[in-house]
PDB file of N, CA, C and O in Angstrom:
ATOM      1  N   UNK A   1      45.515  17.489 174.315  1.00  0.00           N
ATOM      2  CA  UNK A   1      44.489  16.468 174.362  1.00  0.00           C
ATOM      3  C   UNK A   1      45.107  15.113 174.744  1.00  0.00           C
ATOM      4  O   UNK A   1      44.519  14.344 175.506  1.00  0.00           O
ATOM      5  N   UNK A   2      46.298  14.837 174.203  1.00  0.00           N
ATOM      6  CA  UNK A   2      46.965  13.584 174.516  1.00  0.00           C
ATOM      7  C   UNK A   2      47.252  13.486 176.015  1.00  0.00           C
ATOM      8  O   UNK A   2      47.105  12.420 176.613  1.00  0.00           O
ATOM      9  N   UNK A   3      47.660  14.597 176.611  1.00  0.00           N
ATOM     10  CA  UNK A   3      47.933  14.603 178.054  1.00  0.00           C
ATOM     11  C   UNK A   3      46.671  14.318 178.862  1.00  0.00           C
ATOM     12  O   UNK A   3      46.720  13.612 179.869  1.00  0.00           O
ATOM     13  N   UNK A   4      45.552  14.864 178.423  1.00  0.00           N
ATOM     14  CA  UNK A   4      44.280  14.626 179.115  1.00  0.00           C
ATOM     15  C   UNK A   4      43.894  13.150 179.054  1.00  0.00           C
ATOM     16  O   UNK A   4      43.486  12.571 180.061  1.00  0.00           O
ATOM     17  N   UNK A   5      44.023  12.544 177.883  1.00  0.00           N
ATOM     18  CA  UNK A   5      43.688  11.128 177.726  1.00  0.00           C
ATOM     19  C   UNK A   5      44.581  10.278 178.618  1.00  0.00           C
ATOM     20  O   UNK A   5      44.103   9.378 179.309  1.00  0.00           O
ATOM     21  N   UNK A   6      45.880  10.566 178.603  1.00  0.00           N
ATOM     22  CA  UNK A   6      46.816   9.814 179.450  1.00  0.00           C
ATOM     23  C   UNK A   6      46.472   9.986 180.925  1.00  0.00           C
ATOM     24  O   UNK A   6      46.487   9.016 181.682  1.00  0.00           O
ATOM     25  N   UNK A   7      46.162  11.212 181.336  1.00  0.00           N
ATOM     26  CA  UNK A   7      45.833  11.476 182.737  1.00  0.00           C
ATOM     27  C   UNK A   7      44.611  10.677 183.185  1.00  0.00           C
ATOM     28  O   UNK A   7      44.630  10.041 184.239  1.00  0.00           O
ATOM     29  N   UNK A   8      43.559  10.714 182.387  1.00  0.00           N
ATOM     30  CA  UNK A   8      42.330   9.991 182.743  1.00  0.00           C
ATOM     31  C   UNK A   8      42.595   8.499 182.849  1.00  0.00           C
ATOM     32  O   UNK A   8      42.182   7.857 183.815  1.00  0.00           O
ATOM     33  N   UNK A   9      43.285   7.945 181.856  1.00  0.00           N
ATOM     34  CA  UNK A   9      43.540   6.504 181.852  1.00  0.00           C
ATOM     35  C   UNK A   9      44.452   6.074 182.995  1.00  0.00           C
ATOM     36  O   UNK A   9      44.266   4.998 183.565  1.00  0.00           O
ATOM     37  N   UNK A  10      45.424   6.897 183.330  1.00  0.00           N
ATOM     38  CA  UNK A  10      46.328   6.546 184.427  1.00  0.00           C
ATOM     39  C   UNK A  10      45.613   6.536 185.778  1.00  0.00           C
ATOM     40  O   UNK A  10      46.028   5.831 186.698  1.00  0.00           O
ATOM     41  N   UNK A  11      44.552   7.308 185.895  1.00  0.00           N
ATOM     42  CA  UNK A  11      43.806   7.359 187.149  1.00  0.00           C
ATOM     43  C   UNK A  11      42.927   6.130 187.361  1.00  0.00           C
ATOM     44  O   UNK A  11      42.623   5.782 188.502  1.00  0.00           O
ATOM     45  N   UNK A  12      42.514   5.469 186.283  1.00  0.00           N
ATOM     46  CA  UNK A  12      41.552   4.371 186.439  1.00  0.00           C
ATOM     47  C   UNK A  12      42.148   2.984 186.205  1.00  0.00           C
ATOM     48  O   UNK A  12      41.460   1.987 186.424  1.00  0.00           O
ATOM     49  N   UNK A  13      43.401   2.889 185.767  1.00  0.00           N
ATOM     50  CA  UNK A  13      43.982   1.577 185.455  1.00  0.00           C
ATOM     51  C   UNK A  13      44.867   1.063 186.585  1.00  0.00           C
ATOM     52  O   UNK A  13      45.301   1.817 187.456  1.00  0.00           O
ATOM     53  N   UNK A  14      45.119  -0.232 186.544  1.00  0.00           N
ATOM     54  CA  UNK A  14      46.000  -0.873 187.522  1.00  0.00           C
ATOM     55  C   UNK A  14      47.460  -0.833 187.098  1.00  0.00           C
ATOM     56  O   UNK A  14      48.349  -1.009 187.930  1.00  0.00           O
ATOM     57  N   UNK A  15      47.719  -0.605 185.816  1.00  0.00           N
ATOM     58  CA  UNK A  15      49.081  -0.562 185.279  1.00  0.00           C
ATOM     59  C   UNK A  15      49.294   0.760 184.535  1.00  0.00           C
ATOM     60  O   UNK A  15      49.441   0.760 183.312  1.00  0.00           O
ATOM     61  N   UNK A  16      49.313   1.885 185.258  1.00  0.00           N
ATOM     62  CA  UNK A  16      49.390   3.191 184.589  1.00  0.00           C
ATOM     63  C   UNK A  16      50.698   3.430 183.835  1.00  0.00           C
ATOM     64  O   UNK A  16      50.730   4.218 182.890  1.00  0.00           O
ATOM     65  N   UNK A  17      51.773   2.759 184.243  1.00  0.00           N
ATOM     66  CA  UNK A  17      53.061   2.966 183.570  1.00  0.00           C
ATOM     67  C   UNK A  17      53.121   2.317 182.197  1.00  0.00           C
ATOM     68  O   UNK A  17      54.008   2.636 181.405  1.00  0.00           O
ATOM     69  N   UNK A  18      52.204   1.420 181.903  1.00  0.00           N
ATOM     70  CA  UNK A  18      52.220   0.700 180.624  1.00  0.00           C
ATOM     71  C   UNK A  18      51.329   1.352 179.559  1.00  0.00           C
ATOM     72  O   UNK A  18      51.201   0.815 178.459  1.00  0.00           O
ATOM     73  N   UNK A  19      50.725   2.478 179.862  1.00  0.00           N
ATOM     74  CA  UNK A  19      49.838   3.142 178.906  1.00  0.00           C
ATOM     75  C   UNK A  19      50.668   3.884 177.869  1.00  0.00           C
ATOM     76  O   UNK A  19      51.586   4.630 178.211  1.00  0.00           O
ATOM     77  N   UNK A  20      50.340   3.674 176.609  1.00  0.00           N
ATOM     78  CA  UNK A  20      50.989   4.382 175.507  1.00  0.00           C
ATOM     79  C   UNK A  20      49.905   5.032 174.650  1.00  0.00           C
ATOM     80  O   UNK A  20      48.995   4.359 174.167  1.00  0.00           O
ATOM     81  N   UNK A  21      50.014   6.341 174.469  1.00  0.00           N
ATOM     82  CA  UNK A  21      49.068   7.072 173.640  1.00  0.00           C
ATOM     83  C   UNK A  21      49.832   7.697 172.493  1.00  0.00           C
ATOM     84  O   UNK A  21      50.761   8.476 172.708  1.00  0.00           O
ATOM     85  N   UNK A  22      49.444   7.358 171.274  1.00  0.00           N
ATOM     86  CA  UNK A  22      50.076   7.950 170.094  1.00  0.00           C
ATOM     87  C   UNK A  22      49.031   8.710 169.290  1.00  0.00           C
ATOM     88  O   UNK A  22      47.838   8.414 169.357  1.00  0.00           O
ATOM     89  N   UNK A  23      49.497   9.692 168.532  1.00  0.00           N
ATOM     90  CA  UNK A  23      48.606  10.566 167.771  1.00  0.00           C
ATOM     91  C   UNK A  23      48.795  10.314 166.286  1.00  0.00           C
ATOM     92  O   UNK A  23      49.916  10.233 165.784  1.00  0.00           O
ATOM     93  N   UNK A  24      47.674  10.194 165.600  1.00  0.00           N
ATOM     94  CA  UNK A  24      47.671  10.037 164.143  1.00  0.00           C
ATOM     95  C   UNK A  24      46.755  11.135 163.609  1.00  0.00           C
ATOM     96  O   UNK A  24      45.537  11.061 163.772  1.00  0.00           O
ATOM     97  N   UNK A  25      47.327  12.141 162.980  1.00  0.00           N
ATOM     98  CA  UNK A  25      46.540  13.298 162.555  1.00  0.00           C
ATOM     99  C   UNK A  25      46.139  13.162 161.091  1.00  0.00           C
ATOM    100  O   UNK A  25      46.976  12.878 160.235  1.00  0.00           O
ATOM    101  N   UNK A  26      44.877  13.364 160.815  1.00  0.00           N
ATOM    102  CA  UNK A  26      44.356  13.349 159.452  1.00  0.00           C
ATOM    103  C   UNK A  26      43.932  14.780 159.141  1.00  0.00           C
ATOM    104  O   UNK A  26      42.812  15.177 159.463  1.00  0.00           O
ATOM    105  N   UNK A  27      44.809  15.550 158.523  1.00  0.00           N
ATOM    106  CA  UNK A  27      44.613  16.987 158.397  1.00  0.00           C
ATOM    107  C   UNK A  27      43.556  17.396 157.390  1.00  0.00           C
ATOM    108  O   UNK A  27      42.958  18.460 157.551  1.00  0.00           O
ATOM    109  N   UNK A  28      43.294  16.604 156.359  1.00  0.00           N
ATOM    110  CA  UNK A  28      42.381  17.061 155.315  1.00  0.00           C
ATOM    111  C   UNK A  28      40.938  17.234 155.807  1.00  0.00           C
ATOM    112  O   UNK A  28      40.195  18.013 155.210  1.00  0.00           O
ATOM    113  N   UNK A  29      40.522  16.552 156.853  1.00  0.00           N
ATOM    114  CA  UNK A  29      39.148  16.721 157.332  1.00  0.00           C
ATOM    115  C   UNK A  29      39.084  17.017 158.830  1.00  0.00           C
ATOM    116  O   UNK A  29      38.096  16.690 159.486  1.00  0.00           O
ATOM    117  N   UNK A  30      40.130  17.631 159.368  1.00  0.00           N
ATOM    118  CA  UNK A  30      40.166  18.037 160.781  1.00  0.00           C
ATOM    119  C   UNK A  30      39.858  16.892 161.731  1.00  0.00           C
ATOM    120  O   UNK A  30      39.050  17.028 162.649  1.00  0.00           O
ATOM    121  N   UNK A  31      40.503  15.780 161.501  1.00  0.00           N
ATOM    122  CA  UNK A  31      40.329  14.625 162.376  1.00  0.00           C
ATOM    123  C   UNK A  31      41.650  14.294 163.044  1.00  0.00           C
ATOM    124  O   UNK A  31      42.715  14.395 162.436  1.00  0.00           O
ATOM    125  N   UNK A  32      41.563  13.900 164.294  1.00  0.00           N
ATOM    126  CA  UNK A  32      42.734  13.434 165.023  1.00  0.00           C
ATOM    127  C   UNK A  32      42.375  12.093 165.637  1.00  0.00           C
ATOM    128  O   UNK A  32      41.355  11.964 166.314  1.00  0.00           O
ATOM    129  N   UNK A  33      43.214  11.100 165.400  1.00  0.00           N
ATOM    130  CA  UNK A  33      42.983   9.763 165.942  1.00  0.00           C
ATOM    131  C   UNK A  33      44.052   9.486 166.999  1.00  0.00           C
ATOM    132  O   UNK A  33      45.248   9.637 166.749  1.00  0.00           O
ATOM    133  N   UNK A  34      43.600   9.082 168.171  1.00  0.00           N
ATOM    134  CA  UNK A  34      44.506   8.690 169.242  1.00  0.00           C
ATOM    135  C   UNK A  34      44.459   7.177 169.374  1.00  0.00           C
ATOM    136  O   UNK A  34      43.387   6.587 169.515  1.00  0.00           O
ATOM    137  N   UNK A  35      45.622   6.560 169.328  1.00  0.00           N
ATOM    138  CA  UNK A  35      45.732   5.116 169.506  1.00  0.00           C
ATOM    139  C   UNK A  35      46.285   4.864 170.907  1.00  0.00           C
ATOM    140  O   UNK A  35      47.354   5.361 171.262  1.00  0.00           O
ATOM    141  N   UNK A  36      45.551   4.095 171.691  1.00  0.00           N
ATOM    142  CA  UNK A  36      45.929   3.815 173.075  1.00  0.00           C
ATOM    143  C   UNK A  36      46.252   2.335 173.199  1.00  0.00           C
ATOM    144  O   UNK A  36      45.453   1.481 172.815  1.00  0.00           O
ATOM    145  N   UNK A  37      47.432   2.037 173.739  1.00  0.00           N
ATOM    146  CA  UNK A  37      47.823   0.656 174.020  1.00  0.00           C
ATOM    147  C   UNK A  37      47.813   0.457 175.528  1.00  0.00           C
ATOM    148  O   UNK A  37      48.401   1.240 176.274  1.00  0.00           O
ATOM    149  N   UNK A  38      47.136  -0.605 175.968  1.00  0.00           N
ATOM    150  CA  UNK A  38      46.974  -0.890 177.395  1.00  0.00           C
ATOM    151  C   UNK A  38      47.434  -2.300 177.725  1.00  0.00           C
ATOM    152  O   UNK A  38      47.526  -3.165 176.854  1.00  0.00           O
ATOM    153  N   UNK A  39      47.719  -2.508 178.994  1.00  0.00           N
ATOM    154  CA  UNK A  39      47.938  -3.850 179.509  1.00  0.00           C
ATOM    155  C   UNK A  39      46.617  -4.610 179.361  1.00  0.00           C
ATOM    156  O   UNK A  39      45.559  -4.041 179.632  1.00  0.00           O
ATOM    157  N   UNK A  40      46.648  -5.871 178.941  1.00  0.00           N
ATOM    158  CA  UNK A  40      45.402  -6.635 178.767  1.00  0.00           C
ATOM    159  C   UNK A  40      44.512  -6.672 180.008  1.00  0.00           C
ATOM    160  O   UNK A  40      43.290  -6.754 179.884  1.00  0.00           O
ATOM    161  N   UNK A  41      45.102  -6.614 181.196  1.00  0.00           N
ATOM    162  CA  UNK A  41      44.318  -6.643 182.424  1.00  0.00           C
ATOM    163  C   UNK A  41      43.506  -5.358 182.614  1.00  0.00           C
ATOM    164  O   UNK A  41      42.516  -5.363 183.346  1.00  0.00           O
ATOM    165  N   UNK A  42      43.905  -4.270 181.972  1.00  0.00           N
ATOM    166  CA  UNK A  42      43.216  -2.992 182.124  1.00  0.00           C
ATOM    167  C   UNK A  42      42.115  -2.771 181.101  1.00  0.00           C
ATOM    168  O   UNK A  42      41.368  -1.798 181.208  1.00  0.00           O
ATOM    169  N   UNK A  43      41.997  -3.632 180.131  1.00  0.00           N
ATOM    170  CA  UNK A  43      40.996  -3.438 179.076  1.00  0.00           C
ATOM    171  C   UNK A  43      39.577  -3.399 179.646  1.00  0.00           C
ATOM    172  O   UNK A  43      38.778  -2.545 179.263  1.00  0.00           O
ATOM    173  N   UNK A  44      39.269  -4.300 180.539  1.00  0.00           N
ATOM    174  CA  UNK A  44      37.931  -4.343 181.127  1.00  0.00           C
ATOM    175  C   UNK A  44      37.604  -3.089 181.924  1.00  0.00           C
ATOM    176  O   UNK A  44      36.467  -2.616 181.915  1.00  0.00           O
ATOM    177  N   UNK A  45      38.603  -2.556 182.609  1.00  0.00           N
ATOM    178  CA  UNK A  45      38.403  -1.340 183.388  1.00  0.00           C
ATOM    179  C   UNK A  45      38.127  -0.158 182.471  1.00  0.00           C
ATOM    180  O   UNK A  45      37.210   0.626 182.715  1.00  0.00           O
ATOM    181  N   UNK A  46      38.923  -0.032 181.415  1.00  0.00           N
ATOM    182  CA  UNK A  46      38.798   1.115 180.514  1.00  0.00           C
ATOM    183  C   UNK A  46      37.513   1.033 179.697  1.00  0.00           C
ATOM    184  O   UNK A  46      36.853   2.049 179.475  1.00  0.00           O
ATOM    185  N   UNK A  47      37.158  -0.152 179.255  1.00  0.00           N
ATOM    186  CA  UNK A  47      35.923  -0.287 178.479  1.00  0.00           C
ATOM    187  C   UNK A  47      34.710  -0.114 179.389  1.00  0.00           C
ATOM    188  O   UNK A  47      33.763   0.587 179.032  1.00  0.00           O
ATOM    189  N   UNK A  48      34.731  -0.738 180.539  1.00  0.00           N
ATOM    190  CA  UNK A  48      33.631  -0.603 181.490  1.00  0.00           C
ATOM    191  C   UNK A  48      32.433  -1.450 181.102  1.00  0.00           C
ATOM    192  O   UNK A  48      32.409  -2.064 180.035  1.00  0.00           O
ATOM    193  N   UNK A  49      31.451  -1.477 181.970  1.00  0.00           N
ATOM    194  CA  UNK A  49      30.241  -2.266 181.741  1.00  0.00           C
ATOM    195  C   UNK A  49      29.474  -1.673 180.564  1.00  0.00           C
ATOM    196  O   UNK A  49      29.139  -0.488 180.560  1.00  0.00           O
ATOM    197  N   UNK A  50      29.207  -2.492 179.591  1.00  0.00           N
ATOM    198  CA  UNK A  50      28.506  -2.092 178.364  1.00  0.00           C
ATOM    199  C   UNK A  50      29.212  -0.947 177.632  1.00  0.00           C
ATOM    200  O   UNK A  50      28.574  -0.219 176.871  1.00  0.00           O
ATOM    201  N   UNK A  51      30.522  -0.778 177.850  1.00  0.00           N
ATOM    202  CA  UNK A  51      31.271   0.257 177.153  1.00  0.00           C
ATOM    203  C   UNK A  51      31.053   1.657 177.691  1.00  0.00           C
ATOM    204  O   UNK A  51      31.390   2.634 177.022  1.00  0.00           O
ATOM    205  N   UNK A  52      30.502   1.771 178.871  1.00  0.00           N
ATOM    206  CA  UNK A  52      30.153   3.090 179.414  1.00  0.00           C
ATOM    207  C   UNK A  52      31.368   3.957 179.720  1.00  0.00           C
ATOM    208  O   UNK A  52      31.345   5.165 179.483  1.00  0.00           O
ATOM    209  N   UNK A  53      32.426   3.351 180.243  1.00  0.00           N
ATOM    210  CA  UNK A  53      33.601   4.141 180.610  1.00  0.00           C
ATOM    211  C   UNK A  53      34.287   4.722 179.386  1.00  0.00           C
ATOM    212  O   UNK A  53      34.591   5.915 179.359  1.00  0.00           O
ATOM    213  N   UNK A  54      34.537   3.900 178.371  1.00  0.00           N
ATOM    214  CA  UNK A  54      35.209   4.399 177.177  1.00  0.00           C
ATOM    215  C   UNK A  54      34.328   5.400 176.430  1.00  0.00           C
ATOM    216  O   UNK A  54      34.839   6.353 175.841  1.00  0.00           O
ATOM    217  N   UNK A  55      33.025   5.195 176.449  1.00  0.00           N
ATOM    218  CA  UNK A  55      32.116   6.169 175.823  1.00  0.00           C
ATOM    219  C   UNK A  55      32.196   7.510 176.529  1.00  0.00           C
ATOM    220  O   UNK A  55      32.183   8.558 175.885  1.00  0.00           O
ATOM    221  N   UNK A  56      32.278   7.479 177.851  1.00  0.00           N
ATOM    222  CA  UNK A  56      32.380   8.721 178.619  1.00  0.00           C
ATOM    223  C   UNK A  56      33.685   9.454 178.327  1.00  0.00           C
ATOM    224  O   UNK A  56      33.698  10.678 178.191  1.00  0.00           O
ATOM    225  N   UNK A  57      34.776   8.708 178.233  1.00  0.00           N
ATOM    226  CA  UNK A  57      36.070   9.322 177.918  1.00  0.00           C
ATOM    227  C   UNK A  57      36.027   9.930 176.517  1.00  0.00           C
ATOM    228  O   UNK A  57      36.491  11.051 176.312  1.00  0.00           O
ATOM    229  N   UNK A  58      35.475   9.199 175.560  1.00  0.00           N
ATOM    230  CA  UNK A  58      35.354   9.719 174.189  1.00  0.00           C
ATOM    231  C   UNK A  58      34.483  10.969 174.143  1.00  0.00           C
ATOM    232  O   UNK A  58      34.815  11.933 173.454  1.00  0.00           O
ATOM    233  N   UNK A  59      33.373  10.958 174.872  1.00  0.00           N
ATOM    234  CA  UNK A  59      32.490  12.125 174.906  1.00  0.00           C
ATOM    235  C   UNK A  59      33.203  13.339 175.496  1.00  0.00           C
ATOM    236  O   UNK A  59      33.098  14.440 174.955  1.00  0.00           O
ATOM    237  N   UNK A  60      33.913  13.153 176.578  1.00  0.00           N
ATOM    238  CA  UNK A  60      34.626  14.247 177.223  1.00  0.00           C
ATOM    239  C   UNK A  60      35.660  14.860 176.280  1.00  0.00           C
ATOM    240  O   UNK A  60      35.741  16.082 176.150  1.00  0.00           O
ATOM    241  N   UNK A  61      36.437  14.020 175.632  1.00  0.00           N
ATOM    242  CA  UNK A  61      37.467  14.505 174.709  1.00  0.00           C
ATOM    243  C   UNK A  61      36.835  15.232 173.525  1.00  0.00           C
ATOM    244  O   UNK A  61      37.344  16.265 173.090  1.00  0.00           O
ATOM    245  N   UNK A  62      35.734  14.701 173.001  1.00  0.00           N
ATOM    246  CA  UNK A  62      35.071  15.348 171.872  1.00  0.00           C
ATOM    247  C   UNK A  62      34.422  16.673 172.262  1.00  0.00           C
ATOM    248  O   UNK A  62      34.398  17.602 171.455  1.00  0.00           O
ATOM    249  N   UNK A  63      33.905  16.779 173.463  1.00  0.00           N
ATOM    250  CA  UNK A  63      33.324  18.040 173.927  1.00  0.00           C
ATOM    251  C   UNK A  63      34.395  19.123 174.001  1.00  0.00           C
ATOM    252  O   UNK A  63      34.139  20.276 173.654  1.00  0.00           O
ATOM    253  N   UNK A  64      35.576  18.762 174.445  1.00  0.00           N
ATOM    254  CA  UNK A  64      36.667  19.726 174.539  1.00  0.00           C
ATOM    255  C   UNK A  64      37.150  20.139 173.150  1.00  0.00           C
ATOM    256  O   UNK A  64      37.514  21.297 172.946  1.00  0.00           O
ATOM    257  N   UNK A  65      37.159  19.209 172.191  1.00  0.00           N
ATOM    258  CA  UNK A  65      37.669  19.496 170.844  1.00  0.00           C
ATOM    259  C   UNK A  65      36.628  20.156 169.945  1.00  0.00           C
ATOM    260  O   UNK A  65      36.988  20.747 168.926  1.00  0.00           O
ATOM    261  N   UNK A  66      35.359  20.070 170.295  1.00  0.00           N
ATOM    262  CA  UNK A  66      34.287  20.583 169.452  1.00  0.00           C
ATOM    263  C   UNK A  66      34.423  22.069 169.096  1.00  0.00           C
ATOM    264  O   UNK A  66      34.258  22.412 167.925  1.00  0.00           O
ATOM    265  N   UNK A  67      34.715  22.969 170.049  1.00  0.00           N
ATOM    266  CA  UNK A  67      34.843  24.383 169.683  1.00  0.00           C
ATOM    267  C   UNK A  67      35.976  24.662 168.684  1.00  0.00           C
ATOM    268  O   UNK A  67      35.947  25.669 167.976  1.00  0.00           O
ATOM    269  N   UNK A  68      36.956  23.779 168.629  1.00  0.00           N
ATOM    270  CA  UNK A  68      38.073  23.936 167.694  1.00  0.00           C
ATOM    271  C   UNK A  68      37.759  23.354 166.323  1.00  0.00           C
ATOM    272  O   UNK A  68      38.554  23.485 165.393  1.00  0.00           O
ATOM    273  N   UNK A  69      36.604  22.713 166.195  1.00  0.00           N
ATOM    274  CA  UNK A  69      36.210  22.115 164.922  1.00  0.00           C
ATOM    275  C   UNK A  69      36.962  20.847 164.589  1.00  0.00           C
ATOM    276  O   UNK A  69      37.164  20.531 163.417  1.00  0.00           O
ATOM    277  N   UNK A  70      37.377  20.117 165.607  1.00  0.00           N
ATOM    278  CA  UNK A  70      38.160  18.897 165.415  1.00  0.00           C
ATOM    279  C   UNK A  70      37.343  17.697 165.869  1.00  0.00           C
ATOM    280  O   UNK A  70      36.692  17.732 166.913  1.00  0.00           O
ATOM    281  N   UNK A  71      37.385  16.644 165.079  1.00  0.00           N
ATOM    282  CA  UNK A  71      36.759  15.377 165.464  1.00  0.00           C
ATOM    283  C   UNK A  71      37.839  14.469 166.039  1.00  0.00           C
ATOM    284  O   UNK A  71      38.884  14.269 165.421  1.00  0.00           O
ATOM    285  N   UNK A  72      37.587  13.928 167.206  1.00  0.00           N
ATOM    286  CA  UNK A  72      38.545  13.064 167.887  1.00  0.00           C
ATOM    287  C   UNK A  72      38.060  11.627 167.821  1.00  0.00           C
ATOM    288  O   UNK A  72      36.891  11.340 168.079  1.00  0.00           O
ATOM    289  N   UNK A  73      38.968  10.731 167.473  1.00  0.00           N
ATOM    290  CA  UNK A  73      38.699   9.299 167.480  1.00  0.00           C
ATOM    291  C   UNK A  73      39.673   8.659 168.451  1.00  0.00           C
ATOM    292  O   UNK A  73      40.865   8.962 168.427  1.00  0.00           O
ATOM    293  N   UNK A  74      39.179   7.782 169.298  1.00  0.00           N
ATOM    294  CA  UNK A  74      39.985   7.146 170.325  1.00  0.00           C
ATOM    295  C   UNK A  74      39.892   5.634 170.157  1.00  0.00           C
ATOM    296  O   UNK A  74      38.840   5.038 170.388  1.00  0.00           O
ATOM    297  N   UNK A  75      40.999   5.024 169.754  1.00  0.00           N
ATOM    298  CA  UNK A  75      41.069   3.572 169.572  1.00  0.00           C
ATOM    299  C   UNK A  75      41.860   2.973 170.728  1.00  0.00           C
ATOM    300  O   UNK A  75      42.958   3.436 171.036  1.00  0.00           O
ATOM    301  N   UNK A  76      41.312   1.955 171.363  1.00  0.00           N
ATOM    302  CA  UNK A  76      41.956   1.303 172.499  1.00  0.00           C
ATOM    303  C   UNK A  76      42.284  -0.133 172.110  1.00  0.00           C
ATOM    304  O   UNK A  76      41.421  -0.872 171.635  1.00  0.00           O
ATOM    305  N   UNK A  77      43.536  -0.516 172.316  1.00  0.00           N
ATOM    306  CA  UNK A  77      43.996  -1.865 171.965  1.00  0.00           C
ATOM    307  C   UNK A  77      44.867  -2.424 173.086  1.00  0.00           C
ATOM    308  O   UNK A  77      45.470  -1.683 173.863  1.00  0.00           O
ATOM    309  N   UNK A  78      44.912  -3.747 173.145  1.00  0.00           N
ATOM    310  CA  UNK A  78      45.760  -4.436 174.113  1.00  0.00           C
ATOM    311  C   UNK A  78      47.187  -4.475 173.599  1.00  0.00           C
ATOM    312  O   UNK A  78      47.417  -4.635 172.400  1.00  0.00           O
ATOM    313  N   UNK A  79      48.144  -4.329 174.502  1.00  0.00           N
ATOM    314  CA  UNK A  79      49.541  -4.491 174.122  1.00  0.00           C
ATOM    315  C   UNK A  79      49.787  -5.943 173.746  1.00  0.00           C
ATOM    316  O   UNK A  79      49.266  -6.858 174.383  1.00  0.00           O
ATOM    317  N   UNK A  80      50.570  -6.138 172.726  1.00  0.00           N
ATOM    318  CA  UNK A  80      50.908  -7.494 172.313  1.00  0.00           C
ATOM    319  C   UNK A  80      49.908  -8.141 171.387  1.00  0.00           C
ATOM    320  O   UNK A  80      50.148  -9.252 170.914  1.00  0.00           O
ATOM    321  N   UNK A  81      48.803  -7.493 171.111  1.00  0.00           N
ATOM    322  CA  UNK A  81      47.804  -8.047 170.196  1.00  0.00           C
ATOM    323  C   UNK A  81      47.769  -7.181 168.951  1.00  0.00           C
ATOM    324  O   UNK A  81      47.851  -5.955 169.026  1.00  0.00           O
ATOM    325  N   UNK A  82      47.649  -7.822 167.827  1.00  0.00           N
ATOM    326  CA  UNK A  82      47.522  -7.096 166.566  1.00  0.00           C
ATOM    327  C   UNK A  82      46.070  -7.217 166.133  1.00  0.00           C
ATOM    328  O   UNK A  82      45.552  -8.314 165.929  1.00  0.00           O
ATOM    329  N   UNK A  83      45.436  -6.077 165.999  1.00  0.00           N
ATOM    330  CA  UNK A  83      44.025  -6.079 165.594  1.00  0.00           C
ATOM    331  C   UNK A  83      43.915  -6.042 164.086  1.00  0.00           C
ATOM    332  O   UNK A  83      44.620  -5.280 163.424  1.00  0.00           O
ATOM    333  N   UNK A  84      43.045  -6.851 163.550  1.00  0.00           N
ATOM    334  CA  UNK A  84      42.791  -6.848 162.117  1.00  0.00           C
ATOM    335  C   UNK A  84      41.694  -5.833 161.841  1.00  0.00           C
ATOM    336  O   UNK A  84      40.570  -5.959 162.327  1.00  0.00           O
ATOM    337  N   UNK A  85      42.037  -4.837 161.061  1.00  0.00           N
ATOM    338  CA  UNK A  85      41.063  -3.798 160.773  1.00  0.00           C
ATOM    339  C   UNK A  85      40.564  -3.914 159.357  1.00  0.00           C
ATOM    340  O   UNK A  85      39.730  -3.116 158.929  1.00  0.00           O
TER     341      UNK A  85
END
């Protein structure tokens, strides 16, 4: 799944070499969280107008994981910024 996310993002961004995808697995409830770090210039491309692009990527990944009974969460952040959660 990580390879698929990286492949999709590398195809649509201007700085494909700067993409970092890490996996955070939450085993007790069959959840997998992918954390994606992007160049700040690529954030607009990945999010898309009204969030349509990132929603489509999330939907695609979840459709693939659904038969396995896994919930996928995809968090996208800018490199160099610390998000307060």
